C-alpha positions in Angstrom: -16.0 0.4 -50.5 -15.3 -0.1 -46.8 -17.1 2.0 -44.2 -13.8 3.5 -43.0 -13.5 5.3 -46.3 -16.4 7.5 -45.5 -15.4 11.0 -44.4 -15.8 11.7 -40.6 -19.1 13.1 -39.5 -19.2 16.3 -37.4 -18.5 15.6 -33.8 -21.0 17.9 -32.1 -24.1 20.0 -32.6 -22.0 23.1 -32.9 -19.8 21.4 -35.5 -22.9 20.4 -37.4 -24.3 24.0 -37.3 -20.9 25.3 -38.5 -20.9 22.7 -41.3 -24.3 23.8 -42.5 -23.3 27.5 -42.3 -20.1 26.8 -44.2 -22.3 25.6 -47.0 -24.5 28.7 -46.9 -27.3 27.3 -44.8 -28.1 29.3 -41.7 -29.6 26.8 -39.3 -31.0 27.3 -35.9 -29.9 25.2 -32.9 -33.0 22.9 -33.0 -32.4 22.0 -36.7 -28.7 21.5 -36.2 -29.4 19.2 -33.2 -31.7 17.0 -35.2 -29.4 16.8 -38.2 -26.5 16.0 -35.8 -28.4 13.2 -34.2 -29.5 11.7 -37.5 -25.9 11.6 -38.7 -24.6 10.2 -35.4 -27.3 7.6 -34.9 -27.4 6.6 -38.6 -31.1 7.3 -38.8 -33.0 8.8 -41.8 -34.0 12.5 -41.4 -37.6 13.4 -42.2 -38.0 17.1 -42.9 -41.5 18.5 -43.3 -42.6 22.0 -43.9 -44.2 24.4 -46.4 -42.8 24.6 -49.9 -39.9 27.1 -50.1 -38.6 26.7 -46.5 -35.3 25.2 -47.5 -35.8 21.4 -46.9 -34.1 20.2 -50.1 -31.3 22.8 -49.6 -30.4 21.1 -46.3 -29.7 17.8 -48.1 -27.7 19.5 -50.9 -25.6 21.4 -48.4 -25.0 18.3 -46.3 -23.9 16.3 -49.4 -21.5 19.0 -50.4 -20.0 19.6 -47.0 -19.7 16.0 -45.6 -18.8 15.4 -48.6 -20.8 12.6 -50.2 -22.4 11.8 -53.5 -25.8 13.3 -53.8 -28.3 10.8 -55.1 -31.7 12.3 -55.5 -35.0 10.5 -55.9 -37.7 13.0 -57.0 -41.0 11.5 -56.0 -44.1 11.8 -58.2 -47.5 10.3 -58.6 -47.4 6.7 -60.0 -43.8 6.1 -59.0 -42.9 2.4 -58.9 -39.9 0.1 -58.2 -38.6 0.3 -61.7 -38.2 4.1 -61.6 -37.0 4.3 -58.0 -34.8 1.2 -57.4 -33.9 -0.8 -60.4 -35.0 -2.1 -63.8 -33.8 -5.0 -66.0 -32.6 -3.8 -69.4 -34.7 -6.0 -71.6 -33.2 -4.8 -74.8 -29.7 -5.9 -73.7 -31.1 -9.2 -72.4 -32.8 -9.9 -75.8 -29.5 -9.1 -77.5 -27.7 -11.5 -75.2 -30.2 -14.3 -76.1 -29.6 -13.8 -79.8 -25.8 -13.8 -79.4 -26.0 -16.9 -77.2 -28.2 -18.7 -79.8 -25.9 -17.7 -82.6 -23.0 -19.1 -80.6 -24.9 -22.4 -80.4 -26.2 -22.2 -76.8 -29.7 -23.7 -76.8 -30.2 -24.9 -73.2 -33.1 -22.9 -71.7 -31.9 -22.9 -68.1 -28.4 -21.8 -69.1 -29.9 -18.9 -71.1 -32.2 -17.8 -68.3 -29.4 -17.9 -65.7 -27.3 -15.6 -68.0 -30.1 -13.2 -68.4 -30.2 -12.2 -64.8 -26.6 -11.1 -64.5 -25.7 -7.8 -62.7 -24.6 -6.3 -66.0 -28.2 -6.2 -67.2 -29.5 -4.4 -64.1 -30.1 -0.7 -64.5 -29.6 1.0 -61.1 -32.1 3.7 -60.2 -31.6 6.1 -57.2 -32.4 3.7 -54.4 -29.9 1.1 -55.7 -27.3 3.8 -56.7 -27.3 5.1 -53.1 -26.4 1.8 -51.5 -23.7 0.9 -54.1 -20.4 2.5 -54.7 -18.8 5.4 -52.7 -20.5 6.9 -49.6 -23.7 8.7 -50.6 -26.4 11.0 -49.4 -29.8 9.8 -50.5 -32.4 12.6 -50.9 -35.9 11.3 -51.2 -37.6 14.5 -52.2 -41.3 15.3 -51.8 -42.3 11.8 -50.6 -45.8 13.1 -50.1 -46.2 13.3 -53.9 -45.7 9.5 -54.3 -48.6 7.0 -53.9 -48.9 5.5 -50.4 -48.1 2.0 -51.6 -44.7 3.2 -52.7 -43.7 3.8 -49.1 -43.6 0.1 -48.5 -40.7 -0.2 -51.0 -38.7 2.2 -48.8 -39.0 0.2 -45.6 -36.2 -2.2 -46.4 -33.9 0.6 -47.4 -34.6 2.7 -44.4 -34.4 -0.2 -41.9 -31.4 -2.2 -43.1 -29.9 -0.1 -45.9 -30.3 -3.0 -48.3 -32.4 -3.8 -51.4 -33.6 -7.3 -52.4 -33.6 -8.1 -56.1 -35.5 -11.4 -56.4 -33.4 -12.7 -59.4 -30.0 -11.7 -57.8 -30.5 -11.7 -54.0 -30.0 -9.0 -51.4 -27.6 -6.1 -52.1 -26.3 -4.4 -48.9 -24.7 -1.1 -48.5 -21.1 -1.4 -47.3 -21.3 2.3 -46.2 -24.9 3.1 -45.3 -26.1 6.3 -47.0 -27.1 9.4 -45.2 -30.9 9.6 -45.9 -32.9 12.8 -46.0 -36.6 12.7 -46.8 -38.6 15.8 -47.5 -42.4 16.3 -47.5 -44.6 19.3 -48.2 -47.4 17.5 -46.3 -49.9 17.4 -49.1 -50.7 14.1 -47.5 -49.6 12.3 -44.3 -46.5 10.1 -44.6 -47.2 6.7 -43.1 -46.3 5.9 -39.5 -44.0 3.1 -40.5 -41.8 5.6 -42.3 -42.0 8.1 -39.5 -40.9 5.5 -36.9 -37.7 4.9 -38.7 -36.8 8.6 -39.0 -35.8 11.5 -36.8 -38.2 14.3 -37.5 -38.0 18.1 -37.8 -40.5 20.7 -39.0 -38.8 23.3 -41.1 -40.6 26.5 -40.7 -40.1 29.9 -42.5 -37.2 31.6 -40.7 -37.8 34.7 -38.6 -36.7 38.1 -39.9 -33.3 38.0 -38.3 -32.4 34.6 -39.6 -33.7 35.4 -43.1 -31.6 38.5 -43.2 -28.6 36.3 -42.3 -29.5 33.8 -45.0 -29.7 36.6 -47.5 -26.4 38.1 -46.5 -24.8 34.7 -47.0 -26.5 33.8 -50.3 -26.6 37.2 -51.9 -23.9 39.4 -50.3 -24.1 41.9 -53.2 -27.6 43.1 -52.0 -27.4 46.4 -50.1 -28.1 46.1 -46.4 -31.1 48.5 -46.4 -32.7 46.7 -49.4 -32.1 43.3 -47.9 -33.9 44.3 -44.7 -36.8 45.8 -46.6 -37.2 42.8 -48.9 -37.2 40.4 -45.9 -39.7 42.6 -44.0 -42.0 42.6 -47.2 -41.8 38.8 -47.6 -42.4 38.2 -43.9 -45.5 40.3 -44.1 -46.9 38.3 -47.0 -46.4 35.1 -45.1 -48.7 36.3 -42.4 -51.6 36.7 -44.8 -53.8 34.3 -46.7 -51.9 34.1 -50.0 -52.2 31.1 -52.2 -48.5 30.6 -52.3 -46.5 32.8 -49.9 -42.9 33.4 -51.0 -40.3 31.0 -49.8 -36.7 31.9 -48.9 -35.5 31.1 -52.4 -38.0 33.7 -53.8 -36.8 36.3 -51.3 -33.2 35.7 -52.4 -34.2 35.9 -56.1 -36.2 39.1 -55.6 -33.4 40.8 -53.7 -31.0 39.8 -56.5 -33.4 41.0 -59.2 -33.8 44.4 -57.5 -30.1 44.8 -57.1 -29.6 43.9 -60.8 -31.9 46.9 -61.5 -29.5 49.1 -59.4 -32.0 49.6 -56.6 -30.7 50.3 -53.1 -34.1 50.6 -51.5 -37.6 49.1 -52.1 -39.8 51.3 -54.3 -43.5 50.7 -55.1 -43.0 51.0 -58.9 -40.1 48.6 -59.1 -41.7 46.3 -56.6 -44.8 46.1 -58.8 -42.9 45.5 -62.0 -40.9 42.6 -60.4 -43.6 40.9 -58.3 -43.4 37.9 -60.7 -40.0 37.1 -59.2 -41.5 36.9 -55.6 -44.9 35.5 -56.3 -45.9 32.7 -58.7 -49.7 33.0 -59.0 -51.6 35.8 -60.7 -54.3 36.0 -58.0 -51.6 36.7 -55.4 -50.0 39.3 -57.6 -53.4 41.0 -58.3 -54.0 41.4 -54.6 -50.9 43.6 -54.3 -51.5 46.1 -57.0 -51.8 49.8 -56.4 -52.4 51.2 -53.0 -52.0 47.9 -51.2 -48.5 47.4 -52.6 -47.5 51.0 -51.7 -48.8 50.4 -48.1 -46.8 47.2 -47.7 -43.6 48.8 -49.1 -44.0 51.6 -46.6 -44.4 49.1 -43.8 -41.3 47.2 -45.0 -39.3 50.5 -44.9 -40.4 51.0 -41.3 -39.8 47.4 -40.2 -36.4 47.3 -42.0 -35.1 50.5 -40.6 
């Protein structure tokens, strides 16, 4: 597909910020600027930050709003080329050999040439992203993959192409938009960083989190929304094992609303803490008087 078939990109930082907001993502000016530059310059976007700060959501919103196919590569320990880029379908190759032999083809070189035909190649996310219609490639949680895997990405990120030794080099007619996320459980290699535009995605301040909640869960009463945000913001300032992310704030507000609550109450908050927090040690810290104190503080901050 020709590059001209790709939908036009937003023409300014303001347009990029509006595009993200239209998809339900409330971005500050700094993030919108970095996203706009990555799109305009054709550079991969590296987003780092704590889990739950909305890094993956940025990629999803961009894919939906541009619009482009979303191709997601979820990274994990032990990831290799066969799971990330391509793999030969050995079962189909073996079947082709048997069919060729039954048809009387016996020349070894002829058989081998036929085995490495494109129809036997199984495309994984990296190859899927550079073939076909314009795509957004999300390489999610790169820090979870082994460091040697990053070397596989360099050709994709530098030239938007992938070399298959048996076939040759496959180039993208329309380069994909590339978004890489990392929770920084380990450092991403400098060779990857040099090819990307970088942005640290922090937890939003209270005002922006209330705006996000209003966009994503408009059914939540305003007073409850303000109190839930104030409560979550207070937890992030302390040493919890896993502070709540924005997604957990939205889920908790929706859960309380589903229980017909219009304000935050200690008893209901304690009964629903498993929506907001995901570790028992964190939940145990908030039982009883400590929870009541924080609910009271949330009422004051949200008023």
